[in-house]
Residue, then its C-alpha position, 0 to 999 in steps of 0.5 A: m569515896k571520901e565524900f560519901e564513905k559513911i553509909l547507913f544501911l536500913k531495912r525498911v523506912e518511910s523515905t530515905q529523904d526524910v531519914s536524911r533530913d532527920w539526921i541533919r536536924k540532929y547532927d548537922f550531917s547525914p551519912v548516905i542513907v540506904a534502905s532495902e524498902q521504902t513505904k512512902g517513897r516519893g518522886q517529883r511533885n510528891s508522886y508515889w515511887q514504888s520502892n519494894k525490896g530488891g531495888l536501890w533506894f538511897s539519899l545523899s546530902l550536900k551542905n552549902f553546896s556551891t560547886f555548880k548551879d543547883t539547877l544542875l544537881p538532878l542532871m548530875c545525879s542522873y548522869a552518875v546513874l547512867k554511867a553506872i548502868e552503862n558498866l552493865v553493858l547496857q545503853p540507858m538514856i536520860k529523860w529530862p529532867n530527872d529520869v533514866v530510861l531503858l527500852h523506852k521505860k523508866v529504870a531510875g528517878i532522881l529527887v533533889e530537895k533543898f532546905s535551910f537549917n542552922g544557917s546552912i543550906y542542904y540539898i538532899c539527893g534521892f535516888g531510886i533505881n529499879v534493880n532486882n525488884e518486881i514492878n507492879i504495873a498497877d501502881i505506876r503511872y508510866p511504864a517502868i522496867n528493872l535491870k534484872s529483867i534485861i540482864k537476866k540475872e540478879i545484880n549486886i546492889n552494893i556494887l551498883l551503889f558504889s559505882i554511882l557514888e564514885t561517879f558522882e564524887k568524881v563529878l564534884e571533885n573535877f568539876s570545871d567548865n571544860f569537864f562539864d562541857m564533856i559531860l553535857k555533850d555525853i548527856n545530849n548524845k544520850l538524851f531520850l526523845k531527842n529530835e522527836f515530837v513531845k508534849i511538854e507539861k509546864q505550870n498552867e500550860i501544855v505545849y503540843n508538837a514541840i521538838l526536843d532539841s537538847i539540854g542547856s548549860q544550866g540544866e534547862l530543856i531546849y525545844i523548838l516550837n513553830g521554828e523558834y527555840h524555847s527554854l524550860y527550867s521546870g516541867r515534864i515531857t511526855f510522848 
């Protein structure tokens, strides 16, 4: 894991995203930031992400990234988590645009933030995975689950971390059109709610009774409404 071999383990932070950003502003670089606990973990649209001890909360950064279109970054991060969880002999699925689910419940979420500093573009990719942590149902909007409740034993968080980083680095190092086609096929075979009716929430509009078809080559959601195909680049699906 040469790309992500420098890892900083912290006990308690507000957000690993913010720690990574602070490192970049000081050193033009950030190691992988891992925290045992986040007090102000966040997801998309600044939603609160419960980050108790026992979960895997970390952020990695990419500088002047150009390996593939940045719209694919959340998908590639989710894919790395998916493959790591599959190593536990489980069958996770990807929920567009940035979640991983098990048994129809959220087990992981991804947040990618972009910012400019000193003439460079940085992407900070935040990962939140429910591993051994307790899930407080009262604090979350959508059903969630942790890996421990399925495996029925404690999971080594560091092994899971290294597995995710290894897969993500492999994607970065080997990325090509053919390699991506293989990944996208795998993702679409494991796409949550595929061929089912969903509700789509996009800016200033809610679409009902859409059929989820697939994820396209730019990371967009492709759905069918009234017999016609549509593409969505930003939004959320519910069921």
